[in-house]
N, C-alpha and C positions, 0 to 999 in steps of 0.2 A: 575489415579489419581494423580501419581508422575508426570507424564509426564505438564500436564497439568497445576502441581504446577509450576513446571519449568517454564515454556514456560510464565506464568503472569508475574514469578520476571525476566527475560530476557526483558518482552515488559516495565514494569515498570523502570527498568532498563535503557532501549533503550531511552524512553522518559525524566527521569531523565538528561540524557547525552542529549539529544536536545535540552533541557531546560534552562541549564547549557553554552551552547555555545552559541544560540542566544543570553543567554545575556548577554555575554560577548559580541561577536559583536554590541548589541545595544549603547554601552561605544561610546561615540564620541571620535574618535582618531587623534588627529590633529600633524600635522607631522610641527616640529617646524623648517624647510627651507622654507615652506610654508607661514611665517605669517609675520609681518610687523608691527614693535611697533613703535607706536605715540611717538613724543617728546613728549608730553606730562605724557605719562602713563613711558615712561622711568626717565624723572623725580621726578615722584611719587616715582617708584620703589628705584630710587638713595636715595632720600632723606629719605624714612623709613628704608635703608638700612644702611645709614650715623650714624638714628636715633636707631642704634641695634634695629630693629622693624623687621627681617629677615622676621617671618610670617605673618605676617601683607603685607609685599613687594611682597612674593608669592604668597598669596590670591591675593591681587590685581594682579598681573600679568596672575593666572586661567581666575582669574571673567571675565579679558578683552581680552583675546583669548582662554578659552576652551582647554587649554595646561594640559598638563597629570602634575603629581608633581614631574615628576624625571625631567622632562625638565623644566618646573618652576623653580626649584629650581636652576637649571643651570644657566638660560638664569640669572637670578637675581642673582646669585655669582659674575658672570663677569660683568655686568652693576652697582652692588655696588663697586666691586674692580676699575670698570675704576669710576667710583664718586669720592674713596677717592685718597684723595692729597700722592706720595707716602712718607711715612717716611724714611730721610736721614740721617746718621751718625752721621753729624754734625749740626743737628737740635737734635740729642738727645743729645749730646752732652755740645749745649751751657743752653740747661736745664740741667743736670749733674752740671756745672761749677756754676751760677748762683744760683742753689737751697740747693747742698750741701755744706757748707763753711768748710774754713780747719779744726777746730774743731772740723766737726762733722766725715770730714771725715778721721783724726785721731781716731774717737772714734771707724768706721764701722772697718779699719784695724785691730784695737787692737782686734773685734770679731773677724774676719777671722782669726786673729795670734791664737788664741784661741781654735779654731774651731768650733764658731758659727756662721756658712756663713748662716745660714738658717735665723738668728737674724739680720745677717748683711743687707741679702735681704731686711724682713722686714720694720729696720730701712729707707733705702734707700726708698724703698715702699714708708712710712709715711712723708718721707721729701719730697719727688718729686711727687708723685701721678703716678709714673712709674706702666707700666703692668710687671708681674712675670719675663716674660724675658728679658725684658731691665735690671730691677735691677738684674735679676742674671748676664747678660754679664757684668755691671757696678760693681757687686762686683771682679766678678772673672776680671776684666779689674784692677783691683786695684794694 
């Protein structure tokens, strides 16, 4: 009786393992080097990525190509990065100088001098609409 009990357990475990392996193999795996992305799809992914809709961009890419999640995210990131204009220091400086007047610069400098760097960064972000990193760089440059 004891041997039959263990034999049944081994057979059940083998069947479960076989089912799990066959289910894993049923998933379609697409090699990312074997796909071609149409210009329309690339434009759609770039537009969605530019509009901060990365999830929708990845979903559209996966639906059109059958890629796995990791590959679709990687390709969407590359397409999105290619679609974004490169930010330059000169354009950021032009935005800074036009949005922050001398009176605000003095106020920001005094906040930094008083040890209130976070308040200075908040003020710069409020005046210019900069991102956190750009505002911090601006305050550090004063």
